[in-house]
C-alpha positions in Angstrom: -20.5 40.8 -0.1 -18.2 42.7 -2.4 -19.4 44.7 -5.4 -22.9 43.6 -6.2 -22.3 43.4 -10.0 -18.6 42.7 -9.8 -18.8 39.1 -11.0 -20.6 40.4 -14.1 -18.3 43.3 -14.9 -14.8 42.1 -14.0 -12.9 39.3 -15.7 -10.8 36.9 -13.7 -7.1 37.8 -13.7 -4.5 35.4 -12.4 -1.0 36.0 -11.2 1.6 35.5 -13.9 5.0 33.7 -13.8 8.5 34.7 -14.9 9.2 32.9 -18.2 10.3 29.3 -17.8 13.6 30.1 -19.5 14.3 32.7 -16.7 13.0 31.0 -13.6 14.9 27.7 -14.1 18.1 29.7 -13.6 17.4 30.3 -9.9 15.6 28.8 -6.9 13.7 32.0 -5.9 10.0 32.5 -6.1 8.9 33.5 -9.6 5.2 34.5 -9.2 4.6 38.0 -10.3 2.1 39.6 -7.8 -1.0 41.5 -9.1 -1.0 45.2 -8.5 -3.1 46.3 -5.5 -5.8 47.9 -7.5 -6.2 44.7 -9.5 -6.4 42.6 -6.3 -9.2 44.8 -5.1 -11.0 44.3 -8.4 -10.6 40.6 -8.2 -12.0 40.6 -4.6 -15.0 42.6 -6.0 -15.9 39.6 -8.1 -17.0 37.6 -4.9 -20.8 37.3 -5.2 -23.6 37.0 -2.7 -23.8 33.2 -2.7 -26.6 31.6 -0.8 -24.2 29.0 0.5 -20.5 30.0 0.2 -19.0 26.6 -0.5 -15.6 28.1 -0.7 -15.1 28.2 3.1 -17.2 25.2 4.1 -16.0 21.6 4.4 -16.0 21.2 0.6 -13.6 24.2 0.2 -11.2 25.5 2.8 -10.1 23.1 5.5 -9.2 25.9 7.9 -12.6 27.5 7.3 -11.2 30.9 6.1 -14.0 33.4 6.1 -13.4 34.1 2.4 -16.4 36.2 1.5 -15.8 38.4 4.5 -12.2 39.3 3.7 -12.9 39.6 0.0 -15.4 42.3 0.9 -12.9 44.0 3.2 -10.3 44.0 0.5 -12.8 45.5 -2.0 -13.6 48.2 0.6 -9.9 48.9 1.1 -9.8 47.8 4.7 -6.7 45.6 4.4 -5.9 45.7 8.1 -9.3 44.3 9.1 -9.0 41.7 6.3 -5.7 40.6 7.8 -7.2 40.3 11.2 -10.0 38.2 9.8 -7.7 36.0 7.9 -5.4 35.4 10.8 -8.4 34.5 13.0 -8.7 31.1 11.2 -5.2 30.7 9.7 -2.0 31.0 11.6 0.2 31.1 8.5 -1.8 32.5 5.5 1.3 33.4 3.5 2.3 29.7 3.5 -1.1 28.5 2.3 -1.3 31.4 -0.2 1.8 30.0 -1.8 1.4 26.2 -1.3 -2.3 25.3 -1.1 -3.8 23.9 -4.3 -6.9 26.1 -3.6 -9.8 23.7 -3.2 -11.7 26.9 -2.3 -11.5 28.1 -5.9 -12.8 24.7 -7.1 -15.7 25.1 -4.7 -16.4 28.8 -5.8 -19.9 29.3 -7.3 -18.3 31.1 -10.2 -16.3 28.0 -11.0 -19.5 26.6 -12.5 -18.5 28.9 -15.4 -14.8 28.2 -15.0 -14.0 31.7 -13.7 -13.7 31.3 -9.9 -12.7 34.2 -7.7 -8.9 34.3 -7.4 -9.1 33.5 -3.7 -5.5 32.2 -3.3 -4.1 35.3 -4.9 -6.1 37.5 -2.6 -5.2 35.6 0.5 -1.5 35.9 -0.3 -1.9 39.6 -1.0 -3.5 40.1 2.4 -0.8 38.3 4.2 2.0 40.1 2.3 0.4 43.5 3.1 0.0 42.5 6.8 3.8 41.9 7.0 4.7 45.0 5.0 2.6 47.2 7.3 3.7 45.7 10.6 0.3 44.3 11.4 1.7 40.8 12.2 3.0 41.2 15.8 3.7 38.7 18.6 0.7 38.1 20.9 2.2 37.0 24.2 -0.3 35.8 26.8 -1.5 38.1 29.6 -1.2 35.3 32.1 0.6 32.0 32.6 -1.2 28.7 33.3 1.8 26.9 34.8 1.1 24.0 32.4 4.0 22.6 30.3 3.4 21.3 26.8 5.6 19.3 24.4 5.2 19.3 20.7 7.1 16.8 18.6 7.7 18.2 15.2 7.8 21.8 13.9 5.9 21.5 10.7 2.7 23.5 10.0 0.7 21.3 12.4 3.2 21.6 15.2 3.8 25.3 14.8 0.1 26.1 14.6 -0.6 24.2 17.7 2.4 25.7 19.5 1.2 29.2 18.7 -2.4 28.6 19.8 -1.2 27.0 23.1 1.3 29.7 23.8 -1.2 32.5 23.3 -3.4 31.1 26.1 -0.5 31.0 28.5 1.0 27.5 28.4 4.7 26.9 28.5 5.3 25.4 25.1 8.4 23.4 24.0 8.8 22.2 20.4 11.2 19.3 19.8 12.6 19.2 16.3 14.9 16.6 14.8 16.4 19.0 12.2 18.6 22.1 12.9 15.8 24.5 11.9 12.0 24.6 12.2 9.4 24.2 9.4 9.2 20.5 8.8 8.5 19.6 5.1 7.7 23.3 4.5 11.4 24.0 5.0 13.1 20.8 3.9 10.6 19.3 1.4 9.1 22.3 -0.4 11.6 23.9 -2.8 12.4 27.6 -2.4 10.9 28.4 -5.8 7.5 27.6 -4.3 8.2 29.2 -0.9 11.4 30.9 0.2 12.3 30.0 3.7 12.4 33.6 5.2 8.6 33.2 5.4 9.2 30.4 8.0 12.0 32.2 9.8 9.8 35.3 10.6 7.0 33.0 11.9 9.5 31.2 14.1 10.7 34.6 15.5 7.0 35.5 16.1 6.4 32.2 18.0 9.6 32.7 20.1 8.4 36.2 21.0 5.2 34.6 22.2 7.1 32.3 24.5 7.5 29.1 22.4 10.9 27.4 23.0 12.4 25.4 20.1 14.7 22.5 20.8 16.6 21.5 17.7 18.6 18.4 16.9 16.2 16.3 19.2 15.1 13.1 17.4 12.4 11.9 19.9 12.7 8.1 20.4 16.2 8.1 19.0 18.4 10.7 20.7 15.9 11.5 23.4 13.5 9.0 25.0 9.8 9.6 24.3 9.0 8.5 27.9 11.0 11.3 29.4 9.1 13.8 27.2 5.8 12.4 28.4 6.8 12.4 32.0 8.1 15.9 31.9 5.1 17.6 30.4 1.4 18.0 31.2 0.4 17.2 27.6 2.3 16.1 24.5 1.4 16.5 20.8 2.8 14.3 18.2 3.0 16.2 15.0 6.0 14.4 13.4 4.5 14.0 9.9 4.3 11.0 7.6 7.8 10.6 6.3 8.0 6.9 5.5 7.9 6.5 1.7 5.7 3.9 0.0 7.7 0.9 -1.2 7.2 0.6 -4.9 8.2 -3.0 -5.1 10.3 -2.4 -8.2 13.3 -4.4 -9.1 16.7 -2.5 -9.4 16.1 -0.2 -6.4 19.7 -0.9 -5.3 21.2 0.6 -8.4 23.3 3.8 -8.1 21.1 6.6 -9.3 17.8 5.4 -7.9 16.5 7.4 -5.0 13.4 8.2 -3.1 12.2 11.8 -3.7 12.4 13.3 -0.3 16.2 12.8 0.3 16.8 14.5 -3.0 14.5 17.5 -2.1 15.9 17.8 1.4 19.5 17.8 0.1 18.6 20.5 -2.5 16.9 22.7 0.1 19.8 22.4 2.4 22.2 23.4 -0.4 20.0 26.4 -1.4 19.8 27.6 2.2 23.4 27.2 3.1 23.1 24.1 5.4 25.7 21.3 5.3 25.3 18.8 2.4 27.6 16.2 0.8 30.3 17.7 -1.4 29.8 17.6 -5.1 30.6 14.2 -6.6 30.6 12.7 -3.1 28.9 9.2 -3.1 26.0 10.6 -1.2 25.6 13.7 -3.4 22.4 13.6 -5.5 22.6 16.0 -8.4 20.7 16.2 -11.7 23.0 18.4 -13.7 23.8 17.0 -17.2 21.6 13.9 -16.5 18.5 12.3 -18.0 16.0 12.2 -15.1 12.9 10.0 -14.6 10.4 10.8 -11.9 8.0 8.0 -10.9 4.7 9.5 -9.6 2.2 12.1 -10.5 1.7 14.2 -7.4 3.1 17.4 -5.9 6.3 15.8 -4.6 7.0 14.4 -8.1 6.4 17.9 -9.6 8.9 19.4 -7.0 11.5 16.9 -8.2 10.9 18.0 -11.8 11.4 21.7 -11.0 14.5 21.0 -8.9 16.0 18.8 -11.6 15.6 21.5 -14.2 17.2 24.1 -12.0 20.2 21.8 -11.4 20.6 21.5 -15.2 19.1 18.2 -16.1 19.2 17.3 -19.8 15.7 15.9 -19.8 13.0 15.1 -17.2 10.3 12.5 -17.8 7.4 12.0 -15.3 5.7 8.7 -15.1 2.1 8.4 -14.0 0.3 5.1 -13.8 -3.1 6.8 -14.0 -4.8 7.5 -17.3 -4.6 11.0 -18.6 -7.5 12.8 -17.0 -10.0 15.0 -19.0 -9.1 18.6 -19.6 -12.4 19.7 -18.0 -14.5 18.0 -15.4 -18.2 17.5 -15.4 -19.4 20.3 -13.1 -22.8 18.7 -12.6 -21.2 15.6 -11.2 -18.4 16.9 -9.0 -18.8 20.5 -8.1 -18.2 21.8 -5.4 -15.7 19.0 -4.7 -12.1 18.7 -5.9 -12.3 17.4 -9.4 -10.0 15.0 -11.3 -8.9 16.9 -14.4 -5.7 17.5 -16.3 -3.5 19.9 -14.3 -0.1 21.2 -15.4 2.1 22.5 -12.6 4.6 25.3 -13.1 7.4 22.7 -12.9 5.9 20.5 -15.6 5.5 23.5 -17.8 9.2 24.0 -17.7 9.8 21.2 -20.2 8.9 17.9 -18.6 7.7 15.0 -20.7 4.7 13.3 -19.1 3.8 9.6 -19.7 0.3 8.5 -18.5 -0.9 5.0 -18.1 2.7 4.0 -17.6 3.8 1.4 -15.1 7.4 1.2 -13.9 8.4 -2.4 -14.2 12.1 -2.3 -13.4 15.2 0.0 -13.0 17.9 -1.3 -15.3 21.6 -0.7 -15.2 25.1 -1.7 -16.0 27.9 -2.4 -13.4 25.5 -1.4 -10.6 24.7 2.0 -12.2 21.3 3.1 -13.5 21.0 3.3 -17.2 17.2 3.2 -17.8 13.7 2.7 -16.6 11.7 -0.2 -18.1 8.0 0.7 -18.4 4.8 -0.6 -19.9 1.3 0.7 -20.6 -1.4 -0.4 -18.3 -5.1 -1.3 -18.8 -8.0 0.2 -16.8 -7.1 -2.0 -13.9 -3.5 -0.7 -13.9 -2.2 -4.1 -15.1 0.7 -3.9 -17.5 -0.3 -4.8 -21.1 2.0 -7.3 -22.7 3.9 -6.1 -25.7 3.7 -2.4 -24.7 7.1 -2.3 -22.9 9.5 0.5 -23.5 12.7 1.7 -21.8 13.5 5.3 -21.0 17.1 6.4 -20.8 17.9 7.5 -17.2 20.9 8.5 -15.3 18.8 9.4 -12.2 15.4 8.2 -11.1 13.3 9.5 -8.2 10.4 7.6 -6.6 7.6 9.9 -5.6 4.5 7.8 -5.0 3.5 9.1 -1.6 4.1 8.3 2.1 2.8 5.5 4.2 2.9 6.9 7.7 5.4 8.0 10.4 9.0 6.7 10.5 8.9 3.5 12.5 12.4 3.6 14.1 11.5 6.5 16.4 9.1 7.0 19.3 6.8 4.4 17.5 9.4 1.7 18.1 10.2 2.9 21.6 6.6 2.8 22.8 5.9 -0.5 21.0 2.2 -1.4 21.1 1.4 1.2 23.7 0.9 3.8 20.9 -1.8 2.4 18.8 -1.8 2.8 15.0 -4.5 2.4 12.4 -4.4 0.0 9.5 -2.3 2.5 7.5 0.1 2.8 10.4 -0.9 6.4 11.2 -1.1 7.3 14.9 -4.7 6.4 16.0 -6.6 9.4 17.3 -10.0 10.8 16.5 -11.0 14.2 15.0 -12.7 15.5 18.1 -10.3 14.8 21.1 -7.1 14.1 19.1 -6.1 11.9 22.0 -4.0 8.8 21.3 -4.1 5.5 23.2 -1.5 6.9 25.7 -2.6 9.2 28.5 -2.0 12.9 27.9 -0.6 12.2 24.4 -2.3 13.7 21.4 -1.6 13.5 17.6 -2.3 15.9 14.7 -1.4 16.5 11.1 0.0 14.0 8.7 1.1 11.7 11.5 -2.6 11.2 12.3 -4.5 11.7 9.0 -1.8 10.6 6.6 -0.1 12.5 3.8 -2.2 15.6 3.2 -2.2 19.4 2.5 -0.6 22.2 4.4 -4.1 23.6 5.1 -5.2 20.4 6.8 -2.0 20.4 8.9 -2.7 23.9 10.1 -6.4 23.0 10.8 -5.4 19.9 12.7 -2.8 21.7 14.8 -5.4 24.3 15.8 -8.0 21.7 16.7 -5.5 19.6 18.6 -4.4 22.7 20.6 -8.0 23.4 21.5 -8.5 19.8 22.7 -5.2 19.9 24.7 -6.1 23.2 26.4 -9.5 21.8 27.4 -7.8 18.6 28.7 -5.4 20.6 30.9 -7.7 23.4 32.0 -11.1 21.8 32.0 -12.3 24.5 29.5 -10.9 26.4 26.6 -11.4 29.7 24.8 -9.5 28.5 21.7 -11.6 28.3 18.4 -12.1 25.0 16.6 
């Protein structure tokens, strides 16, 4: 453990943000890191729990050995802490920025609402590892002669690629977009994670022998059957990109969009990739507009923050769920993830939030959106008659989640040969990760459905282990 009495003597200190008035003027990260001495003090708060729920199944999906590296940070052994962290997590700087930190909710000190700042410490370890040159390529000592294909270069695909390359397989990643990273690059705004964090990991993987093939849309521009025939094992890690259909009237109006095309376009613009010209019919821009975001999750919050940075006049977020309590009942839910009122950094930048609000219809004039018709709902989420209201809107984004992989791809090409579950995710179990097709595996959102970056990394690592065992008859890769 860290300092024996640390949790009694040291108060929890969190990272701070640039003021909202400053950070909405740019798309860069705005978190202000804690000084190194303070990070060490925060690590010292980790107590000698009988059962450290933070890194068990209730806390960290990748099973980070959190108490171990907290102790190492407190002792000042940052290099060993970095080695320990990387032993379970291929991309800790990604999770340190993007993960909602279920580990902190599961922390024993969270029973008193003062959990260890695990996420902050994890990010600090990863940053120091890069600063000191401790993150280096680890090319294999021998080659197996086995050729592996990975479809998709998001966190699941990249984690699997790195694991498989390090044990000597010839790994080829096929990516539809011009650059790697999946939704971490094209769906997550730069103000949450700048893309150089992805670029340096891509460089590391390439130095370890991974080959990236960009502009390859498997099942569309390149047959899936050729991929399968040309490799000893194939991993599908293409994500769950098909948006849920809201079934709302007025979807055809100019100004109504699904969230992801908006976020992708913004990320391309910020990072210098081709996008529609301003005022082009395909251009989605929130500047000088009243914006309504339908949905209460992370994607909706990302739309809020992006709209403010583009100069939106107002942003209103609609959530059909009732406003949750400000504090959960610890005795009922700890150490599990609780339902409680959370305000994201984007929402804190000035968004109006409407709870128990159903979106009834998008209304417009001459084919152009002018407003969003809403109503309050009862406990069964049924609109209550007489509670209707209309929000002024020039732009509306639908961010109510994703329903599975895109259908007009390898899914369509393979027909019923590639079995799907009732939610249309690729059917594969959590042990073998094998699909209904011989030597084809699936991991990440395409298998489990829309989820967190930590789950994607975990599934990529587990699938790599299963694939290595399948090809070699045994494996040294960790679960």
